C-alpha positions, 0 to 999 in steps of 0.5 A: 500500499502507498503511504505518502508520508513515508514513500514520499518524506512528507513527514517534515514538510509544510501542508502546501509542499507536501500537497504539491509533491503529492499531486506531482507524484500522483500524475507521474506515477498514477497511484490510486488514492482511495481516501485521505486520513486526517489525525486530529488531536482534539475533537473536544467532547464532539467525537467519540469515534472516526468520522467522515469530513463534512461542513459540520465536522470542519465546524466542530474541529474549528471549535476545538482550536483552543484546545489544541492550537499547535495542532488542529489549525494545520490539520484544517489546513490540510482538510481544507487544501484536500477538499479543494484539490480533490473534492471527491476524495473521502476524507476520514478523521480520527481524533485523539480525544476519541481514545481519551474517552475510552479510558476508564475513570479510575484509571485517570 
């Protein structure tokens, strides 16, 4: 399976540069991109599971930016860029806070 972060060394790139590299690679190698997975640090109390990105999801992630100011805004930029350049692509968000909601209170 093609993994852009691993296969194209995108880990330390800014969002726009990484997306440009991915787009160029997609044109030259023609890998099929079936979906995009976005890891979101804070979904607040809104999300307890993974969700398909839509306008409501984006709005709720924006509301949680104060909870993760170093992470959520850049994740939203990635989502927006992908929605702009590949609007038909399925995007799914997974949330760190969804995991934390599963921790038993006695363990906290």
